[in-house]
DRENBAPA-424223 format. One line per 4 residues: number of its first residue (from 0); for each residue x, y, z of N, C-alpha, C, O. Coordinates in steps of 0.05 Angstrom, whole numbers. Layout:
! residues N
NUM) X/Y/Z/X/Y/Z/X/Y/Z/X/Y/Z  ...
***
This chain:
! residues 424
0) -27/31/-472/2/36/-476/17/30/-450/39/18/-452  6/38/-427/20/33/-402/22/4/-397/42/-5/-386  2/-12/-405/3/-41/-401/27/-53/-415/41/-69/-404  31/-45/-441/53/-55/-456/80/-46/-444/99/-61/-444
4) 81/-21/-434/105/-11/-423/113/-26/-398/136/-33/-395  94/-30/-380/100/-42/-355/105/-72/-357/119/-83/-340  93/-85/-376/96/-114/-379/117/-121/-398/123/-145/-399  130/-105/-414/154/-114/-431/167/-133/-420/187/-143/-431
8) -484/186/-397/-495/181/-418/-510/196/-439/-531/207/-437  -489/193/-466/-505/208/-486/-502/193/-512/-480/187/-520  -525/187/-526/-524/174/-552/-511/192/-572/-513/217/-570  -498/180/-593/-486/196/-614/-507/212/-628/-529/202/-634
12) -502/237/-633/-521/255/-646/-513/283/-641/-493/292/-652  -527/297/-624/-520/324/-618/-514/327/-588/-530/318/-571  -491/338/-582/-485/345/-554/-489/375/-552/-475/391/-565  -508/384/-536/-515/412/-535/-507/424/-508/-514/414/-487
16) -490/445/-509/-484/460/-485/-506/479/-481/-513/496/-498  -519/478/-458/-544/492/-453/-541/522/-457/-521/534/-450  -562/534/-469/-562/563/-472/-563/577/-445/-571/565/-425  -555/601/-444/-553/615/-418/-558/644/-422/-560/655/-444
20) -561/658/-400/-566/687/-400/-544/700/-384/-538/691/-362  -533/722/-395/-512/737/-381/-515/766/-388/-519/773/-411  -512/784/-368/-514/812/-373/-541/820/-387/-542/839/-402  -562/804/-381/-588/809/-393/-589/800/-422/-610/805/-435
24) -568/787/-432/-568/779/-461/-568/748/-462/-550/736/-451  -587/737/-476/-588/708/-480/-572/701/-505/-579/709/-527  -550/686/-502/-533/679/-524/-542/653/-536/-555/637/-523  -535/649/-561/-542/624/-575/-527/601/-562/-504/604/-554
28) -539/577/-561/-525/554/-550/-503/546/-569/-505/548/-593  -481/536/-557/-459/526/-573/-464/496/-578/-467/481/-559  -464/488/-602/-472/461/-609/-448/446/-621/-434/455/-639  -443/422/-610/-423/404/-621/-437/382/-637/-450/365/-625
32) -435/382/-663/-447/362/-679/-429/338/-679/-409/336/-695  -435/318/-662/-417/295/-659/-417/279/-685/-396/269/-693  -440/275/-697/-441/259/-721/-424/273/-743/-430/295/-751  -403/259/-752/-385/271/-772/-366/290/-760/-350/302/-775
36) -366/294/-734/-347/311/-720/-348/340/-730/-327/352/-735  -371/351/-735/-373/379/-743/-374/395/-717/-396/400/-706  -351/403/-708/-349/416/-682/-351/446/-686/-333/458/-697  -373/457/-677/-378/486/-683/-367/503/-661/-366/495/-638
40) -358/527/-669/-348/547/-651/-363/573/-656/-374/577/-678  -362/591/-637/-374/618/-641/-357/633/-662/-333/631/-663  -371/647/-679/-357/663/-700/-357/692/-691/-377/703/-683  -333/704/-693/-331/733/-686/-312/747/-705/-296/735/-719
44) -315/773/-704/-296/790/-719/-282/808/-699/-294/817/-680  -257/813/-704/-241/831/-688/-239/858/-702/-230/860/-725  -247/879/-688/-249/906/-700/-231/925/-685/-240/937/-665  -206/929/-694/-188/948/-680/-198/977/-686/-201/985/-709
48) -203/993/-665/-211/1020/-668/-187/1038/-673/-164/1030/-669  -192/1063/-680/-170/1081/-688/-150/1084/-665/-126/1085/-671  -159/1086/-641/-140/1090/-618/-122/1066/-615/-99/1068/-606  -132/1042/-622/-115/1018/-620/-94/1018/-643/-71/1013/-638
52) -103/1022/-667/-85/1021/-690/-64/1043/-690/-44/1041/-703  -70/1065/-675/-50/1087/-673/-26/1079/-656/-5/1092/-657  -29/1058/-640/-6/1049/-624/14/1035/-641/7/1019/-658  40/1041/-636/61/1029/-653/64/999/-650/76/986/-667
56) 52/987/-629/53/958/-625/27/945/-634/24/921/-629  9/959/-646/-18/949/-651/-17/923/-668/-32/905/-662  -1/922/-689/-1/899/-707/9/874/-692/0/852/-696  30/878/-676/40/855/-660/19/846/-640/15/822/-638
60) 6/864/-627/-15/857/-608/-38/843/-622/-49/823/-611  -45/852/-645/-68/841/-660/-62/811/-667/-80/795/-665  -38/806/-675/-30/778/-681/-33/760/-656/-43/738/-657  -24/770/-633/-25/755/-608/-54/751/-600/-62/729/-591
64) -70/771/-602/-99/769/-595/-113/749/-612/-128/732/-602  -109/750/-638/-121/731/-656/-112/703/-651/-128/684/-652  -86/699/-646/-75/672/-640/-89/661/-615/-96/637/-615  -91/677/-594/-102/667/-570/-132/662/-571/-143/644/-559
68) -146/679/-586/-175/673/-591/-178/647/-605/-196/631/-599  -160/641/-624/-161/616/-638/-154/593/-620/-169/573/-619  -132/595/-605/-123/573/-588/-142/568/-565/-141/546/-552  -160/586/-559/-180/581/-538/-198/558/-544/-209/545/-527
72) -200/552/-571/-218/530/-579/-247/538/-581/-264/522/-587  -253/564/-575/-281/573/-573/-290/588/-598/-314/588/-605  -271/600/-613/-279/618/-634/-267/611/-661/-246/599/-664  -283/619/-682/-273/622/-709/-273/652/-715/-290/667/-706
76) -253/661/-730/-249/690/-734/-251/697/-764/-241/683/-781  -265/719/-769/-265/729/-796/-237/738/-804/-225/754/-790  -228/728/-827/-202/736/-838/-179/732/-819/-160/748/-818  -180/710/-803/-158/704/-785/-132/697/-801/-133/687/-823
80) -110/703/-788/-84/695/-800/-78/666/-796/-60/655/-808  -94/652/-778/-91/624/-774/-111/609/-791/-136/612/-787  -102/593/-809/-120/579/-828/-142/563/-815/-165/564/-823  -135/549/-793/-154/531/-780/-175/546/-763/-193/534/-753
84) -172/573/-761/-192/589/-747/-205/609/-765/-223/624/-756  -198/609/-790/-208/630/-808/-235/623/-819/-241/600/-825  -252/643/-822/-278/640/-835/-282/666/-852/-276/688/-842  -292/663/-876/-294/686/-894/-322/695/-898/-327/718/-906
88) -342/678/-892/-370/687/-895/-388/670/-877/-379/650/-866  -412/679/-874/-431/664/-857/-440/680/-833/-433/703/-831  -456/667/-816/-467/680/-793/-446/689/-773/-426/674/-768  -448/713/-762/-430/723/-742/-444/725/-715/-466/735/-713
92) -431/714/-694/-443/714/-668/-436/738/-651/-453/750/-638  -410/746/-652/-400/768/-635/-380/785/-650/-369/776/-670  -375/808/-639/-353/825/-648/-337/833/-623/-347/836/-601  -311/836/-627/-293/846/-606/-280/872/-617/-265/871/-636
96) -287/894/-604/-275/920/-611/-251/925/-592/-254/923/-568  -228/932/-604/-204/938/-589/-199/968/-588/-199/981/-609  -196/978/-564/-193/1007/-561/-172/1012/-539/-172/999/-518  -155/1031/-544/-135/1040/-524/-145/1065/-510/-151/1085/-523
100) -148/1064/-484/-157/1086/-468/-133/1099/-453/-116/1084/-444  -133/1125/-450/-112/1139/-436/-124/1154/-412/-143/1169/-415  -112/1149/-388/-119/1164/-364/-94/1177/-353/-79/1165/-338  -89/1202/-362/-65/1215/-354/-41/1201/-367/-40/1199/-392
104) -22/1191/-350/1/1177/-361/-5/1147/-363/11/1132/-375  -27/1138/-353/-34/1110/-354/-52/1103/-378/-69/1119/-386  -47/1080/-390/-63/1071/-412/-73/1042/-408/-60/1027/-393  -95/1035/-420/-105/1008/-419/-117/1000/-445/-127/1017/-461
108) -117/974/-450/-129/963/-474/-157/953/-466/-160/938/-447  -177/961/-481/-205/954/-475/-215/934/-496/-214/939/-520  -225/911/-486/-239/892/-503/-269/897/-500/-280/892/-478  -282/906/-520/-311/911/-519/-325/889/-535/-322/889/-560
112) -340/872/-522/-354/850/-536/-382/859/-542/-397/868/-525  -389/857/-568/-416/865/-576/-430/841/-590/-417/821/-596  -456/843/-594/-469/823/-610/-463/827/-639/-447/845/-646  -476/812/-657/-469/813/-685/-478/839/-699/-471/843/-722
116) -494/855/-685/-501/881/-698/-488/905/-683/-495/928/-688  -470/898/-665/-454/920/-652/-464/930/-626/-454/949/-615  -485/917/-614/-495/926/-588/-477/915/-566/-473/891/-564  -465/933/-549/-446/924/-528/-459/904/-508/-482/909/-499
120) -444/883/-502/-453/864/-482/-438/866/-456/-449/866/-435  -411/868/-458/-394/871/-435/-366/879/-445/-361/878/-469  -349/886/-427/-322/893/-434/-302/885/-412/-310/878/-390  -277/886/-419/-256/882/-399/-231/898/-407/-227/904/-430
124) -216/907/-386/-193/924/-391/-167/909/-384/-166/893/-366  -146/915/-399/-119/905/-393/-101/929/-390/-98/945/-409  -89/932/-367/-72/955/-362/-45/952/-377/-33/931/-376  -37/973/-390/-12/974/-405/10/985/-387/10/1009/-381
128) 28/968/-378/49/977/-360/73/986/-377/84/970/-393  80/1011/-375/101/1023/-391/96/1018/-421/114/1013/-437  71/1020/-428/62/1017/-456/66/989/-467/68/985/-491  68/969/-449/73/942/-457/49/924/-451/34/928/-432
132) 45/904/-469/23/885/-465/35/857/-468/48/850/-488  32/840/-447/43/813/-448/23/793/-457/-2/798/-456  32/771/-467/14/750/-476/-2/738/-452/-25/730/-456  10/738/-429/-4/728/-406/-29/746/-400/-50/736/-392
136) -26/773/-404/-48/791/-400/-70/785/-421/-94/786/-415  -62/779/-446/-81/773/-467/-96/747/-461/-120/746/-464  -82/727/-451/-94/702/-443/-116/707/-422/-138/697/-424  -109/723/-402/-128/729/-380/-153/743/-391/-176/736/-383
140) -149/762/-409/-172/777/-420/-190/758/-437/-214/760/-435  -178/741/-453/-193/723/-470/-207/701/-454/-229/693/-460  -194/692/-432/-207/674/-414/-232/686/-402/-253/673/-398  -230/712/-396/-253/726/-385/-276/727/-405/-299/722/-399
144) -269/735/-430/-289/736/-451/-301/708/-456/-325/706/-458  -284/687/-456/-294/660/-459/-314/652/-438/-335/641/-444  -307/658/-413/-325/650/-391/-352/666/-392/-373/654/-385  -351/691/-400/-376/706/-401/-394/695/-423/-418/696/-421
148) -382/685/-445/-398/676/-467/-407/647/-463/-430/640/-469  -389/630/-453/-396/601/-451/-403/592/-423/-414/570/-419  -399/609/-403/-403/603/-375/-385/580/-366/-392/566/-347  -362/576/-379/-342/557/-371/-315/572/-371/-310/588/-389
152) -298/565/-352/-272/579/-351/-256/575/-377/-256/553/-388  -241/595/-386/-224/592/-408/-199/576/-401/-191/576/-378  -187/563/-420/-165/544/-415/-137/556/-421/-117/543/-416  -136/580/-432/-110/592/-439/-93/596/-415/-102/607/-395
156) -68/586/-416/-50/589/-394/-52/567/-373/-37/567/-354  -71/548/-377/-74/526/-358/-51/507/-362/-34/511/-379  -50/486/-346/-25/470/-342/-28/441/-352/-48/428/-348  -7/432/-365/-5/405/-375/19/392/-362/41/402/-364
160) 14/369/-349/36/353/-339/42/330/-359/25/322/-373  67/322/-359/75/301/-378/101/288/-369/115/298/-352  106/265/-381/131/251/-376/153/262/-395/149/262/-419  175/271/-384/195/286/-399/222/272/-397/232/268/-375
164) 233/266/-420/259/251/-421/280/268/-436/277/274/-459  300/276/-421/323/289/-433/344/269/-440/346/248/-427  361/274/-460/382/254/-467/400/247/-444/409/265/-429  404/222/-440/422/211/-420/413/216/-391/428/215/-372
168) 386/222/-389/375/226/-362/350/209/-359/338/201/-379  341/205/-334/317/190/-329/292/208/-336/294/232/-336  270/195/-340/245/210/-345/236/223/-319/236/211/-298  227/248/-321/216/262/-299/187/270/-306/180/270/-330
172) 172/278/-286/146/290/-291/150/321/-292/161/332/-274  142/332/-314/145/361/-318/118/374/-323/98/360/-327  117/400/-322/92/414/-328/99/438/-346/121/448/-346  79/446/-362/82/468/-381/55/481/-385/34/467/-380
176) 53/505/-394/27/517/-399/17/511/-427/32/499/-443  -6/521/-434/-19/514/-460/-3/525/-484/-8/517/-506  15/544/-479/31/556/-500/59/545/-501/76/556/-515  65/523/-486/91/512/-486/111/528/-471/135/526/-476
180) 102/544/-452/119/562/-436/123/553/-408/106/538/-397  145/561/-396/151/556/-367/153/527/-360/142/518/-339  166/511/-376/170/483/-370/187/480/-345/209/491/-344  178/464/-326/195/457/-303/187/430/-292/165/420/-297
184) 205/418/-277/201/391/-266/183/391/-242/183/410/-226  168/370/-239/151/365/-215/164/344/-198/165/347/-173  173/322/-210/184/300/-195/214/304/-191/228/315/-208  225/294/-168/253/298/-162/266/273/-150/286/274/-136
188) 255/249/-157/267/225/-147/287/214/-169/287/224/-191  302/194/-162/322/182/-180/311/157/-193/325/137/-195  287/159/-203/274/137/-217/261/147/-243/260/171/-248  252/128/-259/237/136/-283/208/141/-275/196/125/-262
192) 198/164/-284/171/173/-276/154/176/-301/161/189/-320  130/164/-299/112/164/-322/83/167/-313/77/167/-289  65/172/-332/36/171/-328/26/190/-306/13/180/-288  31/216/-308/20/234/-287/-10/238/-291/-20/237/-313
196) -24/242/-269/-53/247/-269/-59/268/-248/-55/264/-224  -70/291/-257/-76/313/-239/-100/306/-221/-118/292/-230  -99/317/-197/-123/316/-180/-144/335/-191/-137/353/-207  -170/332/-184/-190/350/-195/-184/380/-190/-191/397/-206
200) -172/387/-167/-166/415/-161/-139/423/-173/-133/447/-172  -123/405/-183/-98/412/-195/-76/419/-176/-55/429/-184  -80/413/-150/-59/419/-130/-43/394/-122/-24/396/-106  -50/371/-133/-35/346/-128/-33/330/-154/-48/336/-173
204) -16/311/-154/-13/294/-178/-3/266/-169/13/264/-151  -14/246/-182/-3/219/-178/11/211/-203/4/219/-225  32/195/-200/46/184/-223/60/158/-216/61/151/-192  69/144/-235/81/118/-232/111/120/-235/121/134/-253
208) 126/106/-217/155/105/-220/163/77/-227/151/57/-219  184/75/-243/194/49/-253/224/48/-246/239/66/-253  232/27/-232/260/23/-225/266/-7/-227/249/-23/-233  290/-14/-220/298/-43/-220/283/-58/-199/280/-83/-201
212) 274/-44/-179/259/-57/-157/229/-61/-165/214/-74/-150  220/-50/-187/193/-53/-196/179/-26/-199/192/-6/-204  153/-27/-197/138/-2/-201/124/6/-176/117/-11/-159  119/32/-173/105/42/-150/89/66/-158/94/79/-178
216) 70/74/-141/52/96/-146/58/118/-125/57/112/-101  63/142/-135/69/164/-117/48/186/-118/36/191/-139  43/198/-95/26/221/-93/43/245/-86/58/244/-66  42/266/-102/60/289/-100/43/314/-95/23/319/-109
220) 50/330/-75/35/354/-69/47/379/-82/38/402/-77  66/375/-100/79/397/-116/96/415/-98/104/436/-107  101/406/-74/119/421/-56/144/404/-49/156/407/-28  151/387/-68/173/368/-65/168/348/-42/186/338/-29
224) 142/343/-38/134/322/-18/119/300/-33/96/304/-40  132/278/-37/120/256/-51/119/231/-33/139/224/-21  95/219/-31/92/196/-14/84/172/-32/70/175/-51  94/148/-24/88/124/-39/61/113/-30/56/108/-7
228) 43/111/-49/16/101/-43/15/70/-44/2/58/-28  30/59/-62/29/29/-65/54/20/-79/65/33/-97  64/-4/-71/87/-16/-83/86/-46/-78/92/-55/-56  79/-61/-98/78/-90/-96/94/-102/-119/100/-88/-138
232) 101/-126/-116/116/-140/-137/98/-143/-161/76/-155/-159  106/-133/-184/90/-135/-208/82/-107/-218/97/-88/-214  58/-104/-229/49/-79/-240/34/-63/-219/16/-72/-206  43/-38/-216/29/-18/-200/28/8/-216/49/19/-223
236) 5/18/-221/3/42/-238/-24/56/-232/-42/44/-221  -24/81/-238/-49/96/-234/-43/126/-235/-21/135/-240  -64/139/-231/-91/129/-225/-111/149/-236/-104/167/-251  -136/144/-229/-158/161/-238/-173/171/-213/-180/155/-195
240) -177/197/-211/-187/210/-187/-217/211/-187/-231/215/-207  -228/207/-163/-256/214/-158/-259/244/-157/-240/258/-151  -283/254/-162/-287/283/-164/-281/298/-138/-274/322/-139  -284/284/-115/-279/298/-90/-249/300/-83/-241/312/-63
244) -232/287/-99/-203/288/-94/-193/272/-71/-170/274/-63  -211/256/-59/-203/241/-35/-198/211/-41/-190/196/-23  -202/203/-65/-201/175/-72/-192/171/-100/-199/187/-118  -176/151/-106/-167/145/-133/-171/116/-139/-174/99/-122
248) -170/110/-165/-171/82/-175/-144/77/-188/-134/92/-204  -132/55/-180/-105/48/-189/-103/18/-196/-121/2/-189  -82/11/-211/-76/-17/-216/-56/-26/-196/-35/-14/-193  -61/-49/-183/-42/-60/-163/-39/-90/-168/-58/-104/-176
252) -15/-100/-163/-10/-129/-164/-10/-139/-135/8/-155/-128  -29/-131/-119/-29/-137/-91/-31/-167/-85/-17/-177/-67  -47/-181/-100/-51/-209/-95/-39/-226/-117/-48/-248/-123  -18/-215/-129/-3/-230/-150/-13/-226/-178/0/-235/-197
256) -35/-211/-181/-45/-206/-208/-53/-176/-210/-60/-164/-190  -50/-165/-234/-56/-137/-237/-86/-132/-239/-98/-138/-260  -98/-121/-218/-126/-115/-217/-130/-86/-209/-111/-72/-201  -155/-77/-211/-161/-49/-205/-172/-47/-177/-188/-63/-167
260) -163/-26/-163/-170/-21/-135/-178/8/-132/-166/26/-145  -197/14/-114/-202/41/-105/-188/45/-79/-189/28/-61  -174/68/-76/-159/73/-52/-168/100/-39/-170/120/-53  -174/99/-13/-179/123/2/-151/135/9/-135/122/21
264) -147/160/0/-120/172/3/-113/178/32/-90/178/39  -133/183/49/-127/190/77/-120/165/93/-102/167/110  -132/143/88/-128/119/104/-113/97/89/-105/77/101  -110/100/63/-98/79/45/-115/54/44/-106/33/35
268) -140/56/53/-158/33/51/-164/26/22/-169/44/6  -163/0/16/-166/-10/-11/-193/-25/-15/-202/-39/3  -204/-21/-38/-228/-36/-46/-223/-48/-74/-219/-34/-93  -222/-74/-75/-216/-87/-101/-241/-86/-119/-263/-93/-111
272) -236/-77/-144/-258/-74/-163/-259/-96/-184/-281/-103/-193  -236/-107/-192/-236/-128/-212/-223/-153/-201/-205/-152/-185  -234/-177/-209/-223/-202/-201/-220/-219/-226/-239/-235/-233  -199/-217/-240/-195/-231/-265/-166/-239/-269/-149/-223/-262
276) -160/-262/-280/-132/-270/-284/-117/-254/-305/-93/-256/-306  -132/-238/-320/-119/-221/-340/-107/-196/-326/-111/-192/-303  -93/-181/-342/-81/-156/-332/-101/-133/-338/-108/-128/-361  -110/-119/-317/-128/-96/-319/-113/-71/-311/-102/-70/-289
280) -113/-51/-329/-98/-27/-323/-110/-3/-337/-132/-5/-349  -97/20/-336/-106/45/-349/-134/53/-340/-151/58/-357  -140/55/-314/-167/62/-305/-173/91/-312/-156/109/-310  -198/96/-320/-208/123/-325/-236/125/-315/-255/112/-326
284) -240/140/-294/-266/142/-280/-283/163/-294/-273/185/-300  -309/157/-298/-327/177/-310/-331/201/-291/-328/197/-267  -338/224/-301/-341/248/-284/-361/244/-262/-358/255/-240  -382/228/-266/-402/223/-245/-394/201/-226/-409/195/-207
288) -371/188/-231/-361/167/-213/-375/140/-215/-371/123/-198  -392/137/-235/-408/112/-237/-396/91/-256/-401/68/-253  -380/100/-275/-369/82/-295/-339/84/-296/-327/105/-293  -327/61/-300/-298/59/-300/-288/46/-326/-295/23/-332
292) -273/61/-342/-260/50/-365/-234/38/-357/-221/48/-339  -226/17/-370/-200/5/-366/-191/-12/-389/-208/-19/-406  -166/-18/-390/-155/-35/-412/-148/-62/-400/-137/-64/-379  -156/-83/-414/-150/-110/-405/-143/-128/-429/-152/-123/-452
296) -126/-148/-424/-120/-167/-444/-136/-193/-441/-127/-215/-450  -158/-191/-427/-175/-215/-422/-187/-227/-447/-196/-250/-446  -186/-213/-470/-195/-224/-495/-172/-231/-513/-175/-233/-537  -148/-235/-501/-123/-242/-515/-110/-219/-530/-90/-223/-543
300) -122/-195/-528/-110/-171/-539/-119/-148/-522/-139/-150/-508  -104/-126/-523/-111/-103/-506/-136/-89/-518/-136/-79/-540  -157/-89/-502/-182/-76/-510/-193/-60/-487/-185/-63/-464  -213/-43/-493/-224/-25/-473/-250/-37/-462/-267/-46/-477
304) -252/-37/-436/-276/-47/-422/-288/-24/-405/-274/-5/-398  -313/-28/-397/-325/-8/-379/-339/-24/-357/-353/-44/-362  -336/-14/-333/-350/-26/-309/-370/-6/-298/-364/17/-295  -394/-16/-293/-413/0/-278/-407/-5/-249/-413/-27/-238
308) -395/14/-235/-384/10/-209/-405/0/-188/-398/-18/-173  -429/12/-187/-448/2/-167/-454/-28/-169/-458/-41/-148  -455/-38/-193/-462/-67/-196/-439/-84/-203/-441/-109/-202  -415/-72/-209/-391/-86/-217/-394/-101/-244/-378/-118/-252
312) -416/-94/-259/-420/-106/-285/-399/-95/-305/-396/-71/-307  -386/-113/-320/-365/-105/-339/-374/-112/-367/-385/-134/-373  -370/-93/-385/-377/-97/-414/-352/-89/-430/-337/-71/-423  -349/-103/-453/-327/-96/-471/-337/-74/-490/-359/-77/-501
316) -321/-53/-494/-329/-31/-512/-317/-32/-539/-330/-25/-559  -292/-42/-542/-279/-42/-568/-275/-71/-578/-268/-89/-563  -280/-74/-604/-278/-101/-616/-261/-100/-642/-249/-120/-649  -262/-78/-656/-248/-76/-682/-220/-67/-678/-214/-48/-664
320) -201/-82/-690/-173/-75/-688/-158/-93/-668/-170/-103/-649  -133/-97/-672/-117/-114/-655/-111/-102/-627/-103/-116/-609  -115/-75/-625/-108/-62/-600/-122/-36/-597/-121/-19/-616  -135/-31/-574/-148/-6/-568/-141/0/-539/-146/-16/-521
324) -129/24/-534/-118/29/-507/-123/59/-500/-136/74/-515  -112/67/-477/-111/95/-468/-138/108/-467/-141/131/-477  -159/96/-455/-185/109/-455/-185/134/-437/-172/134/-416  -200/154/-445/-202/179/-429/-230/191/-433/-238/196/-456
328) -245/195/-411/-271/208/-413/-269/237/-419/-250/251/-410  -287/247/-435/-289/276/-439/-300/288/-412/-312/273/-397  -295/314/-407/-303/325/-381/-333/323/-375/-341/323/-352  -350/322/-396/-379/319/-391/-388/290/-392/-412/284/-388
332) -370/271/-396/-376/243/-395/-391/232/-420/-400/209/-419  -393/247/-441/-408/238/-464/-391/224/-485/-401/209/-502  -365/229/-485/-347/218/-505/-323/205/-492/-316/211/-469  -311/187/-507/-286/174/-498/-265/177/-519/-269/169/-542
336) -242/188/-512/-220/188/-530/-203/163/-524/-201/155/-501  -190/152/-545/-173/129/-540/-153/126/-563/-155/139/-584  -134/108/-560/-115/101/-580/-123/75/-594/-128/55/-581  -124/77/-620/-132/53/-636/-109/46/-655/-99/63/-669
340) -102/21/-655/-81/12/-674/-95/5/-700/-111/-14/-702  -88/20/-721/-101/16/-747/-81/20/-769/-66/39/-769  -81/1/-788/-63/2/-811/-34/6/-804/-19/22/-816  -26/-9/-783/2/-9/-776/12/12/-758/36/14/-752
344) -6/30/-748/3/51/-729/-20/59/-711/-44/55/-717  -13/71/-689/-33/81/-670/-43/108/-679/-29/124/-690  -70/112/-675/-82/138/-681/-102/144/-659/-111/127/-644  -109/170/-657/-128/179/-636/-156/178/-648/-162/188/-669
348) -174/165/-633/-202/163/-640/-219/173/-617/-210/175/-595  -245/179/-623/-265/183/-602/-289/165/-609/-294/158/-632  -303/158/-588/-328/143/-591/-348/154/-570/-340/168/-552  -373/146/-572/-392/154/-552/-389/137/-527/-373/118/-527
352) -405/143/-507/-402/130/-481/-410/100/-482/-406/86/-463  -422/92/-505/-431/64/-507/-412/48/-525/-418/25/-532  -390/60/-533/-371/46/-551/-379/46/-580/-367/31/-596  -398/63/-587/-408/64/-615/-397/88/-629/-387/107/-617
356) -401/88/-656/-395/111/-673/-367/122/-670/-364/146/-667  -347/105/-671/-320/113/-669/-312/130/-693/-319/125/-715  -296/151/-688/-287/169/-709/-258/176/-704/-249/180/-681  -242/178/-725/-214/185/-723/-211/215/-718/-223/231/-732
360) -194/222/-700/-186/250/-696/-160/255/-711/-157/277/-723  -142/236/-711/-117/239/-726/-118/219/-749/-127/196/-746  -108/227/-772/-107/210/-796/-81/215/-810/-81/223/-834  -59/210/-797/-33/216/-809/-16/191/-811/-24/169/-803
364) 7/194/-824/26/172/-826/43/169/-802/62/153/-802  38/186/-782/54/185/-757/38/172/-735/14/176/-733  51/157/-717/36/145/-695/28/167/-675/42/186/-670  4/164/-664/-7/182/-644/-21/166/-622/-35/147/-628
368) -16/173/-597/-26/157/-575/-30/175/-550/-22/198/-549  -41/163/-529/-43/174/-502/-59/201/-502/-48/221/-493  -84/200/-511/-100/225/-512/-108/234/-484/-114/218/-466  -109/260/-480/-120/272/-455/-137/296/-464/-130/310/-483
372) -159/301/-450/-177/323/-457/-169/349/-444/-158/350/-422  -175/371/-458/-173/397/-446/-195/399/-425/-216/385/-427  -193/416/-404/-213/418/-383/-241/425/-393/-261/419/-380  -243/439/-416/-269/446/-427/-279/426/-448/-301/430/-459
376) -264/406/-454/-272/385/-473/-272/393/-502/-283/379/-518  -259/415/-508/-258/425/-536/-233/416/-551/-233/417/-576  -212/408/-537/-187/401/-550/-176/375/-537/-184/367/-515  -159/362/-552/-146/338/-543/-116/341/-546/-106/351/-567
380) -101/333/-526/-72/333/-528/-63/304/-529/-75/287/-516  -42/298/-544/-33/271/-548/-3/271/-554/9/292/-560  9/247/-553/37/244/-560/39/232/-588/24/214/-595  57/243/-604/61/233/-631/90/233/-638/105/252/-630
384) 99/213/-652/127/211/-660/129/219/-690/121/203/-707  140/242/-695/143/252/-723/173/255/-730/180/268/-750  189/244/-713/218/243/-718/229/220/-701/218/198/-702  251/226/-687/263/205/-670/247/200/-644/245/177/-635
388) 236/222/-633/223/220/-607/194/230/-607/186/245/-626  179/222/-587/152/231/-584/151/260/-574/167/267/-557  133/276/-585/127/303/-576/97/305/-571/82/289/-580  90/326/-557/62/331/-551/49/350/-571/61/370/-578
392) 25/343/-579/10/359/-598/-18/364/-588/-29/348/-573  -30/387/-595/-58/394/-588/-74/396/-613/-65/407/-634  -99/386/-612/-116/386/-636/-144/392/-627/-153/385/-605  -160/406/-645/-188/411/-639/-203/385/-643/-194/366/-655
396) -227/384/-632/-243/360/-632/-252/352/-660/-258/329/-665  -251/371/-679/-259/365/-707/-235/355/-723/-238/350/-747  -212/352/-710/-188/343/-724/-172/365/-737/-152/360/-750  -180/390/-733/-166/413/-744/-149/427/-723/-150/419/-699
400) -133/446/-732/-118/463/-713/-95/449/-700/-87/457/-678  -84/428/-712/-61/414/-700/-38/433/-696/-30/448/-713  -27/432/-671/-3/448/-665/14/433/-645/4/419/-627  40/436/-647/58/424/-628/58/442/-603/58/466/-604
404) 59/429/-579/57/444/-554/83/458/-547/83/482/-542  105/443/-548/131/455/-538/150/458/-562/144/450/-585  173/469/-555/195/471/-575/220/458/-565/242/468/-568  216/435/-551/239/421/-541/257/410/-563/246/404/-585
408) 283/407/-559/301/397/-580/293/369/-589/278/355/-576  305/361/-611/298/336/-624/303/312/-606/288/292/-607  323/312/-590/330/289/-573/314/286/-548/318/267/-533  295/305/-543/279/304/-519/252/289/-525/242/292/-547
412) 242/274/-505/217/260/-510/195/269/-490/201/274/-467  170/271/-500/148/280/-484/125/260/-488/117/254/-511  114/250/-466/92/231/-468/73/234/-444/78/251/-426  52/218/-444/33/216/-421/22/242/-411/26/248/-388
416) 9/258/-428/-1/284/-419/-25/282/-400/-41/263/-402  -28/302/-383/-52/305/-366/-56/335/-363/-37/349/-357  -81/344/-366/-87/372/-368/-105/381/-345/-125/369/-339  -97/403/-331/-113/414/-309/-118/443/-315/-103/457/-329
420) -141/453/-305/-148/481/-309/-130/500/-293/-128/524/-300  -118/490/-272/-102/507/-254/-78/519/-269/-66/506/-287  -71/544/-262/-48/557/-274/-26/560/-253/-31/561/-229  -1/560/-262/22/563/-244/40/586/-253/60/591/-240
***
């Protein structure tokens, strides 16, 4: 997608998250059945105890708790009010008992997590300030539960950056949390800003600016300090971060053609990675730093290629369809999300690391593009136009649970998402 704008290992089968032991209890492994996209989640039931239900806010809190358990991407719930998280029968992995405790004038909400037969595993408390419970407190508690069960941090309340266009104004880079709350601008220049990409630690961001003078790549420390990394005549865009946060891969027209370069951020030293007369852009570095996805028109149409960086060997991954763009590695490097042009519109697909076994994530009459993974690899965020302008949507890996991220007015546009675990 960026190319068009600027120019106007694991085999398919089972991906198993390793079983683990916590609090002396060995939990069942969480299995993602990639074949057919049967994405499994832990099944639990929420059991409000008498002390919880006696509180006059209990029903409101229960709705928020169930919503956030669902949006975590980790759980399916017995008799949930959310259709895409509801389960009515079958094996149960965990129970969450909700209890309100009183200590003098102070009260707290206790989440007691048990196994499927009610044996306590661990708990966490949320302090009720003036008898109030905020959604931010609920997010924190469920993130704690998620991490204890999966040994991976929960994503609730984490941050999404995106390109944000208000009517009659230039595009800026903005950020928002997973619930569409606290939207604010990151970029403050007088140019069009697109394609943000978070650093691994989430404390910096690179993005592309577009003006009458051309395109340039900026590095922003989120303290209103933005430095220009590169600006050449032609296409300049990026980038994709190395895991150490000290190096990125970007597209530069340094020698008159759009090729991929690795840049040391401290010294600005460049290493050219591709040498081809075609346009190479949209770099996406694998988590282990060994493989680089990119989009090139070297086959007369935009297709996805992969480079083995140590040897510089390049292979084409996509062949079917007139256009395949926006590649993005899953956090574990086993899957690739991308935009595929099919039957007259763009849709979100995933494939394995070898370009095989492609499957549609979206199957709608609306265009969908620019996928980005959640930090835990359980959800994908993308831009879709279901009216006049593009908006951001989040979907589970099995294609269920579609929800719109923000509630911006109809005339506002949101594109180019990038997701970091960091909270603001």
